[in-house]
LUMTIPA-755358 format. One record per residue: residue number from 1; x, y, z of N, C-alpha, C in turn. Coordinates in nm, 4 decimals, decimal comma, always signed. Example, Ala and Ser with C-alpha at 12.3 -4.5 7.8 and 13.67 -1.06 7.14 Angstrom:
   n      npx      npy      npz     capx     capy     capz      cpx      cpy      cpz
   1  +1,3190  -0,5690  +0,7800  +1,2300  -0,4500  +0,7800  +1,3200  -0,3300  +0,7800
   2  +1,2850  -0,2250  +0,7080  +1,3670  -0,1060  +0,7140  +1,2900  +0,0030  +0,7870
END
This chain:
   n      npx      npy      npz     capx     capy     capz      cpx      cpy      cpz
   1  +0,5191  -2,0831  -0,3579  +0,5138  -2,0441  -0,4391  +0,4116  -1,9109  -0,4068
   2  +0,5196  -1,7973  -0,4090  +0,4158  -1,6379  -0,3653  +0,3757  -1,6317  -0,5369
   3  +0,1582  -1,5970  -0,4970  +0,1024  -1,6008  -0,5819  +0,0326  -1,4825  -0,5222
   4  -0,0135  -1,3697  -0,5837  -0,0882  -1,1839  -0,5591  -0,1726  -1,2700  -0,4995
   5  -0,2432  -1,2695  -0,3867  -0,4058  -1,2580  -0,3953  -0,5398  -1,2012  -0,4955
   6  -0,5975  -1,3188  -0,5171  -0,6819  -1,2811  -0,6299  -0,8123  -1,1255  -0,6153
   7  -0,8053  -1,0818  -0,4825  -0,8964  -0,9226  -0,4234  -0,8084  -0,8655  -0,3645
   8  -0,6772  -0,8579  -0,3815  -0,5890  -0,7643  -0,4029  -0,5536  -0,7501  -0,5660
   9  -0,5412  -0,8878  -0,6576  -0,5295  -0,7912  -0,7479  -0,6387  -0,7367  -0,8238
  10  -0,7878  -0,8112  -0,7392  -0,8741  -0,7087  -0,8300  -0,9299  -0,5634  -0,8095
  11  -0,8153  -0,5535  -0,6500  -0,8928  -0,4580  -0,5753  -0,7868  -0,3243  -0,6176
  12  -0,6500  -0,2844  -0,6885  -0,5577  -0,2770  -0,6513  -0,5255  -0,2480  -0,8541
  13  -0,3670  -0,1408  -0,8717  -0,3062  -0,1265  -1,0005  -0,1424  -0,1261  -0,9131
  14  -0,0739  -0,2055  -1,0190  +0,0565  -0,2657  -0,9544  +0,1186  -0,0976  -0,9187
  15  +0,1551  -0,0162  -0,8434  +0,3058  +0,0733  -0,8974  +0,4417  -0,0105  -0,9503
  16  +0,5008  -0,1557  -0,8507  +0,6334  -0,1646  -0,9122  +0,6360  -0,3148  -0,7895
  17  +0,7982  -0,3204  -0,7888  +0,8079  -0,4669  -0,6730  +0,9439  -0,3513  -0,6141
  18  +0,9946  -0,4233  -0,4911  +1,0897  -0,3109  -0,4172  +1,1706  -0,4625  -0,3570
  19  +1,2291  -0,4556  -0,3187  +1,3153  -0,6301  -0,2626  +1,1995  -0,7002  -0,3071
  20  +1,0951  -0,6770  -0,2018  +1,0932  -0,7580  -0,0795  +0,9143  -0,7757  -0,0978
  21  +0,9205  -0,6628  -0,1788  +0,7004  -0,6473  -0,2128  +0,6464  -0,6047  -0,3192
  22  +0,5420  -0,6465  -0,3542  +0,4825  -0,5533  -0,4514  +0,4424  -0,4577  -0,4080
  23  +0,4053  -0,3147  -0,5051  +0,4118  -0,2453  -0,4778  +0,2541  -0,1718  -0,5436
  24  +0,1531  -0,1839  -0,4605  -0,0105  -0,1552  -0,5247  -0,0893  -0,0755  -0,4870
  25  -0,1275  +0,0238  -0,5516  -0,2475  +0,2119  -0,5568  -0,3805  +0,0761  -0,5453
  26  -0,4192  +0,0938  -0,3929  -0,5891  +0,1189  -0,3869  -0,6446  +0,1315  -0,4637
  27  -0,7107  +0,1084  -0,5566  -0,8481  +0,1909  -0,6403  -0,9352  +0,2102  -0,5917
  28  -0,9332  +0,3654  -0,4031  -1,0358  +0,3605  -0,4165  -0,9383  +0,5609  -0,3783
  29  -0,9862  +0,6434  -0,5349  -0,9694  +0,7659  -0,5089  -0,9422  +0,8279  -0,3683
  30  -1,1149  +0,8359  -0,2729  -1,1317  +0,9173  -0,1079  -1,0235  +0,8853  -0,0751
  31  -0,8315  +0,8061  -0,0741  -0,7433  +0,8437  +0,0190  -0,6400  +0,7764  -0,0370
  32  -0,5058  +0,8961  -0,0535  -0,4010  +0,8119  -0,1122  -0,3793  +0,6772  -0,0335
  33  -0,3617  +0,5356  -0,0430  -0,3527  +0,4148  -0,0103  -0,2635  +0,2927  -0,1158
  34  -0,1504  +0,3034  -0,0193  -0,0736  +0,2139  -0,1077  -0,0578  +0,0579  -0,0593
  35  -0,0475  -0,0946  -0,0823  -0,0137  -0,1555  -0,0531  +0,1203  -0,2221  -0,0722
  36  +0,2441  -0,2397  +0,0538  +0,3265  -0,3747  +0,0284  +0,2466  -0,5619  +0,0465
  37  +0,2511  -0,5531  -0,0599  +0,2723  -0,7588  -0,0549  +0,4258  -0,8126  -0,0379
  38  +0,4259  -0,8636  +0,0821  +0,5677  -0,9914  +0,0531  +0,6024  -1,0478  -0,0172
  39  +0,6305  -1,0851  -0,1495  +0,6103  -1,1707  -0,2173  +0,6946  -1,3170  -0,1070
  40  +0,6687  -1,3734  +0,0226  +0,6201  -1,4762  +0,0847  +0,5328  -1,5613  +0,0578
  41  +0,5237  -1,7122  +0,0337  +0,4425  -1,8019  +0,0280  +0,3990  -1,7874  +0,1073
  42  +0,2762  -1,8285  +0,1393  +0,1196  -1,8480  +0,2638  +0,1857  -1,7998  +0,3792
  43  +0,2352  -1,6563  +0,3607  +0,2193  -1,5965  +0,4404  +0,0532  -1,5256  +0,5170
  44  +0,0933  -1,5075  +0,6499  -0,0109  -1,3954  +0,6627  +0,0405  -1,3008  +0,7968
  45  +0,0943  -1,3630  +0,8535  +0,1716  -1,2495  +1,0460  +0,2928  -1,2318  +0,9773
  46  +0,2804  -1,0660  +1,0246  +0,4051  -1,0391  +1,0740  +0,5441  -1,1404  +1,1040
  47  +0,4821  -1,2180  +1,1946  +0,6470  -1,2426  +1,2450  +0,6818  -1,4227  +1,2192
  48  +0,5725  -1,4637  +1,0463  +0,6307  -1,5660  +1,0442  +0,7049  -1,5402  +0,9276
  49  +0,7397  -1,4176  +0,8823  +0,8542  -1,3669  +0,7943  +1,0372  -1,4680  +0,9319
  50  +1,1353  -1,4335  +0,8389  +1,2434  -1,4255  +0,8782  +1,3199  -1,3061  +0,9185
  51  +1,3470  -1,3587  +1,0040  +1,3625  -1,1903  +1,1010  +1,4563  -1,0907  +1,0277
  52  +1,5650  -1,1418  +0,8385  +1,5760  -0,9651  +0,7632  +1,4665  -0,9891  +0,6730
  53  +1,3537  -1,0755  +0,7079  +1,2294  -1,0767  +0,5996  +1,1457  -0,9479  +0,7258
  54  +1,1690  -0,8890  +0,7548  +1,0965  -0,8559  +0,9023  +1,1590  -0,6922  +0,8044
  55  +1,3243  -0,6519  +0,8621  +1,3847  -0,5851  +0,8884  +1,3308  -0,4754  +0,6924
  56  +1,3901  -0,6002  +0,6188  +1,4345  -0,5457  +0,5097  +1,2046  -0,5026  +0,4506
  57  +1,0920  -0,5228  +0,5131  +0,9653  -0,4338  +0,5342  +1,0039  -0,2946  +0,6526
  58  +1,0022  -0,3248  +0,6608  +1,0149  -0,2277  +0,8262  +1,0586  -0,1566  +0,7317
  59  +1,2577  -0,1616  +0,6740  +1,2257  -0,0707  +0,5418  +1,1098  +0,0161  +0,4629
  60  +1,1134  -0,1316  +0,3818  +0,9983  -0,0681  +0,2380  +0,8658  +0,0449  +0,2827
  61  +0,8282  -0,0313  +0,4006  +0,6986  +0,0236  +0,5034  +0,7553  +0,1867  +0,5350
  62  +0,8434  +0,2272  +0,6022  +0,9079  +0,3091  +0,6044  +0,9271  +0,4534  +0,4947
  63  +1,0079  +0,3989  +0,4168  +1,0190  +0,4521  +0,3198  +0,9120  +0,4847  +0,2845
  64  +0,7858  +0,4161  +0,1902  +0,6507  +0,3840  +0,1306  +0,6163  +0,5454  +0,2383
  65  +0,5914  +0,5072  +0,3908  +0,5155  +0,6103  +0,4455  +0,6198  +0,7700  +0,4245
  66  +0,7269  +0,7309  +0,4390  +0,7892  +0,8905  +0,4162  +0,7986  +0,9755  +0,3284
  67  +0,7366  +0,8881  +0,2220  +0,7604  +0,9467  +0,0164  +0,6331  +0,9916  +0,0038
  68  +0,5292  +0,9381  +0,0375  +0,3717  +0,9252  +0,0694  +0,2907  +1,0463  +0,1477
  69  +0,3723  +1,0791  +0,2623  +0,3601  +1,2174  +0,3880  +0,4321  +1,3627  +0,1965
  70  +0,5609  +1,3048  +0,1966  +0,6230  +1,5106  +0,1384  +0,5351  +1,4080  +0,0361
  71  +0,5022  +1,3863  -0,0556  +0,3923  +1,3546  -0,2334  +0,2188  +1,4810  -0,1656
  72  +0,2593  +1,3726  -0,0703  +0,0237  +1,4404  -0,0042  +0,0237  +1,5508  +0,0901
  73  +0,1375  +1,5592  +0,1609  +0,1409  +1,6877  +0,2864  +0,0707  +1,5972  +0,3687
  74  +0,0690  +1,4831  +0,4040  +0,0172  +1,4040  +0,3987  +0,0332  +1,4626  +0,6432
  75  -0,1629  +1,4602  +0,7181  -0,1441  +1,4888  +0,8167  -0,0716  +1,3917  +0,9221
  76  -0,1857  +1,2572  +0,9035  -0,1282  +1,2021  +0,9182  -0,0926  +1,0486  +0,8153
  77  -0,0024  +0,9556  +0,8627  -0,0230  +0,8163  +0,8200  -0,0984  +0,7155  +0,8421
  78  -0,1877  +0,6631  +0,7995  -0,2176  +0,5019  +0,8303  -0,1541  +0,3863  +0,8165
  79  -0,1272  +0,3020  +0,8909  +0,0138  +0,1683  +0,8744  -0,0649  +0,0978  +0,9287
  80  -0,1006  -0,0256  +0,8312  -0,1955  -0,1263  +0,9265  -0,1652  -0,2976  +0,8860
  81  -0,1269  -0,3425  +0,9572  -0,1554  -0,5083  +0,8600  -0,3088  -0,5943  +0,9613
  82  -0,3967  -0,5848  +0,9120  -0,5420  -0,5703  +0,9622  -0,5878  -0,7650  +0,8895
  83  -0,5547  -0,8357  +0,7818  -0,5522  -0,9402  +0,7506  -0,6965  -1,0421  +0,7894
  84  -0,8154  -0,8956  +0,8281  -0,9644  -1,0032  +0,8627  -0,9913  -1,0221  +0,7364
  85  -1,0254  -1,0206  +0,6486  -1,0248  -1,0226  +0,4780  -0,9769  -1,1002  +0,4133
  86  -0,8617  -1,0229  +0,4477  -0,7239  -1,0836  +0,3085  -0,6245  -1,0972  +0,3912
  87  -0,6210  -1,3128  +0,3983  -0,5372  -1,2963  +0,4951  -0,4004  -1,2770  +0,4429
  88  -0,3943  -1,2971  +0,2979  -0,2475  -1,2788  +0,2621  -0,1917  -1,1920  +0,3183
  89  -0,0376  -1,1763  +0,4600  -0,0001  -1,0673  +0,4336  +0,0175  -0,9282  +0,3750
  90  +0,0134  -0,8185  +0,4254  +0,0070  -0,6834  +0,2960  -0,0007  -0,5883  +0,4695
  91  +0,0581  -0,4583  +0,4032  +0,0569  -0,3563  +0,4851  -0,0470  -0,2765  +0,3863
  92  -0,1417  -0,1923  +0,4309  -0,1745  -0,0761  +0,4048  -0,1395  +0,0405  +0,4506
  93  -0,1238  +0,1333  +0,3601  -0,0218  +0,2815  +0,4330  -0,1239  +0,4013  +0,3372
  94  -0,1956  +0,4722  +0,4246  -0,3221  +0,5870  +0,4549  -0,2458  +0,6847  +0,4419
  95  -0,2882  +0,7394  +0,3785  -0,2035  +0,9417  +0,3812  -0,4336  +0,9609  +0,4234
  96  -0,4102  +1,0038  +0,5843  -0,4955  +1,1042  +0,6224  -0,4731  +1,2271  +0,5672
  97  -0,5930  +1,3173  +0,6400  -0,6597  +1,4812  +0,6309  -0,7256  +1,4089  +0,7340
  98  -0,7403  +1,5524  +0,8129  -0,8512  +1,6240  +0,9048  -1,0213  +1,6568  +0,7545
  99  -0,9593  +1,6910  +0,6710  -1,0171  +1,7399  +0,5648  -1,0978  +1,5961  +0,5203
 100  -1,0669  +1,4547  +0,5489  -1,0926  +1,3350  +0,4361  -1,2692  +1,3506  +0,5077
 101  -1,3226  +1,2464  +0,4477  -1,4471  +1,1321  +0,4531  -1,4944  +1,0820  +0,6265
 102  -1,3661  +0,9998  +0,6396  -1,3750  +0,9932  +0,7756  -1,2693  +0,9960  +0,8779
 103  -1,2445  +1,1482  +0,8653  -1,1708  +1,1464  +0,9891  -1,2217  +1,1691  +1,1001
 104  -1,1866  +1,1847  +1,2697  -1,0147  +1,0585  +1,2657  -1,0615  +0,9575  +1,2723
 105  -1,1567  +0,8959  +1,1946  -1,1909  +0,6934  +1,1966  -1,1278  +0,6417  +1,1916
 106  -1,1404  +0,5022  +1,1198  -1,0570  +0,4204  +1,1119  -1,0881  +0,4363  +0,9136
 107  -1,0661  +0,3749  +0,8380  -1,1114  +0,3986  +0,7295  -1,2140  +0,2457  +0,6967
 108  -1,1758  +0,1874  +0,7531  -1,1835  +0,0188  +0,7034  -1,3592  +0,0152  +0,6843
 109  -1,3640  -0,0076  +0,6667  -1,5903  -0,1046  +0,6506  -1,6811  +0,0515  +0,6550
 110  -1,5938  +0,1640  +0,5723  -1,6765  +0,3399  +0,5620  -1,7157  +0,3634  +0,4539
 111  -1,8049  +0,3413  +0,3718  -1,8523  +0,3899  +0,2320  -1,7951  +0,2902  +0,1622
 112  -1,8640  +0,3351  -0,0095  -1,7298  +0,2452  -0,0339  -1,6713  +0,2747  -0,0831
 113  -1,5660  +0,2334  -0,1558  -1,4887  +0,2786  -0,2983  -1,5030  +0,3237  -0,4056
 114  -1,4606  +0,4592  -0,4035  -1,4569  +0,5310  -0,5076  -1,3505  +0,4901  -0,6661
 115  -1,3262  +0,3891  -0,7036  -1,2223  +0,3637  -0,8301  -1,2302  +0,5021  -0,8407
 116  -1,0787  +0,5208  -0,8686  -1,0092  +0,6013  -0,9446  -1,0804  +0,6268  -1,1318
 117  -1,0671  +0,7068  -1,1970  -1,0459  +0,6903  -1,3462  -0,9594  +0,6656  -1,4188
 118  -0,9554  +0,6311  -1,5877  -0,8359  +0,5690  -1,6810  -0,6569  +0,6375  -1,6358
 119  -0,7513  +0,7646  -1,6415  -0,6425  +0,9235  -1,6226  -0,5559  +0,9272  -1,5024
 120  -0,7007  +0,9636  -1,4091  -0,6580  +1,0023  -1,2479  -0,5896  +0,8425  -1,2048
 121  -0,5969  +0,7547  -1,2509  -0,4779  +0,6603  -1,1703  -0,3596  +0,6449  -1,2557
 122  -0,3327  +0,6720  -1,3786  -0,2376  +0,7212  -1,4885  -0,1120  +0,8641  -1,3794
 123  -0,2432  +0,8958  -1,3721  -0,0943  +0,9801  -1,2817  -0,0982  +0,9621  -1,1191
 124  -0,1952  +0,9154  -1,0425  -0,1487  +0,9067  -0,9435  -0,0398  +0,7446  -0,9524
 125  -0,0402  +0,6340  -1,0672  +0,0383  +0,5295  -1,0540  +0,2201  +0,6192  -1,0926
 126  +0,2059  +0,7093  -1,2329  +0,3314  +0,8102  -1,2768  +0,3527  +0,9424  -1,1145
 127  +0,2818  +1,0011  -1,0443  +0,3480  +1,0450  -0,9181  +0,4129  +0,9908  -0,8140
 128  +0,3139  +0,7917  -0,7663  +0,4230  +0,7627  -0,7110  +0,5572  +0,6416  -0,7407
 129  +0,5535  +0,5869  -0,9083  +0,6296  +0,5877  -0,8911  +0,7810  +0,6695  -0,8731
 130  +0,7557  +0,8051  -0,9097  +0,8438  +0,8456  -0,9169  +0,8764  +0,8767  -0,8150
 131  +0,8208  +0,9162  -0,7089  +0,8705  +0,9449  -0,5778  +0,9332  +0,8183  -0,4789
 132  +0,8678  +0,6718  -0,5134  +0,9473  +0,4952  -0,5035  +1,0329  +0,5164  -0,5694
 133  +1,0532  +0,5867  -0,6329  +1,2103  +0,5486  -0,7884  +1,3319  +0,4669  -0,7285
 134  +1,3325  +0,5237  -0,5809  +1,4880  +0,4770  -0,5212  +1,5162  +0,3298  -0,4345
 135  +1,3275  +0,2700  -0,4130  +1,3109  +0,1699  -0,3915  +1,2809  +0,0784  -0,4643
 136  +1,2178  +0,0933  -0,5401  +1,1294  -0,0104  -0,7247  +1,2598  -0,0633  -0,7701
 137  +1,2437  -0,1817  -0,7982  +1,3672  -0,2321  -0,8920  +1,2992  -0,1593  -1,0207
 138  +1,4078  -0,1889  -1,1208  +1,4050  -0,1571  -1,2629  +1,3661  -0,3226  -1,3718
 139  +1,2977  -0,2609  -1,4153  +1,2222  -0,3856  -1,4648  +1,2275  -0,3975  -1,6370
END
């Protein structure tokens, strides 16, 4: 049975759900950062998904990246599935800018997360839900 990893629960806010994935906002205001987590039990790697699930994940990922570019005017989208800390398969989508703190280097392991205030989190969640609405499952 699928269950969201405790670390992802702790570090994110739920935006909603796509057909395949939970859609999460990373609680780090330094970067616009969305994480997709396929709701498939005991999955650590992309190749462990069925061919249909892989295709669905790519559709959901591409849609997310495109929406984030439009919403944030991102210069570059970093999309990655690392899994070294949290083994559960999840795909990071990070909007990057030449003005961000770590540009052009990777964001991983640099500095400390800056959690959103309640107000800022609500604003960000609202903006993301609006641009991701075409794929979000209405609950």
